[in-house]
Structures are given as C-alpha cells and as structure tokens.
C-alpha positions in Angstrom: 7.7 -31.7 -8.2 10.5 -31.1 -10.6 13.2 -28.6 -9.7 14.3 -26.7 -12.8 17.4 -24.5 -12.8 18.3 -22.3 -15.8 20.6 -19.4 -16.4 19.2 -15.9 -17.0 20.1 -16.2 -20.7 18.1 -19.4 -21.0 15.2 -17.9 -19.2 15.1 -14.8 -21.4 15.4 -17.0 -24.5 12.4 -18.9 -23.3 10.5 -15.6 -22.9 11.1 -14.8 -26.6 14.5 -13.6 -27.3 14.7 -10.8 -24.8 18.3 -10.0 -24.0 19.7 -8.8 -20.7 20.7 -5.5 -22.3 17.2 -4.7 -23.4 15.7 -5.1 -19.8 14.9 -1.9 -17.9 17.4 -1.0 -15.2 17.6 1.4 -12.4 18.3 5.1 -13.4 22.0 5.9 -13.7 23.6 8.1 -11.1 24.2 10.9 -13.5 20.5 11.1 -14.5 18.4 13.7 -12.6 15.0 12.6 -11.4 12.2 15.2 -12.1 11.4 17.4 -9.1 8.0 17.2 -7.4 5.8 20.3 -7.8 5.7 22.4 -4.7 2.4 22.3 -2.9 0.7 25.7 -2.7 -0.3 27.3 0.6 -4.0 27.0 -0.3 -3.6 23.3 -1.0 -1.9 22.7 2.4 -4.7 24.6 4.1 -7.4 22.7 2.2 -5.8 19.4 3.0 -5.6 20.1 6.7 -9.2 21.4 6.8 -10.5 18.4 4.9 -8.9 16.0 7.3 -10.3 17.9 10.3 -13.9 17.8 9.1 -14.2 14.6 7.1 -15.3 12.5 10.2 -18.4 14.7 10.5 -19.6 13.4 7.1 -18.9 9.7 7.6 -21.0 6.9 9.1 -19.9 4.8 12.1 -18.7 2.2 9.6 -16.4 4.7 8.0 -18.4 4.9 4.8 -19.3 8.4 3.5 -22.9 9.6 4.2 -25.1 10.3 1.2 -23.6 13.4 -0.4 -21.2 13.5 2.5 -18.0 13.7 0.4 -19.4 16.5 -1.7 -20.5 18.5 1.4 -17.1 17.9 3.1 -15.2 19.2 0.0 -17.4 22.3 -0.1 -16.9 23.0 3.6 -13.2 22.4 3.4 -13.0 24.9 0.5 -15.0 27.4 2.5 -12.8 27.1 5.5 -9.6 27.4 3.3 -10.5 30.8 1.8 -8.0 33.5 2.2 -9.0 35.8 5.0 
C-alpha cells in the first residue's frame, strides 16, 4: 500500500479550498457557555419514581411489556404528585 503524506494546507485544498481559518475551533476562553436549565423538584421526584418501578413493567429479557412503558409513566406520575 502507498504511504501518502501531505500538509494540512494540501489536504484542505484537496477537500475543496477550505482554509484552516474557516474550520470550526474550540470556544474561546472569554466566551460563556449557556447554562443548563435547573431540574424542577417534580422532575427529580418523577425520575426517581420511574427508575424504582420500571422493572415491574419489563420482561425478563429487558424489553417493555405490552403497554408497559405507558403504564409505568402513568404510575410514576401518580407517585410523584405533591402531597
């Protein structure tokens, strides 16, 4: 097999005239990344409840039972209600 070595400029020229300056780069240090939205208390409760009960609605193989996901979601919402 042939070993081909080329510079970055030659490679970019081969791709179609793309220059190094036009390639995307990592964000600069002075740019601020957008903040993640804070998870609500209800969403945290729902997530925990869903993880607790999801195994009750799955088969031994790990697949969902017929209508199992729908029923698990409904029960997790019921358990997560504010009391």
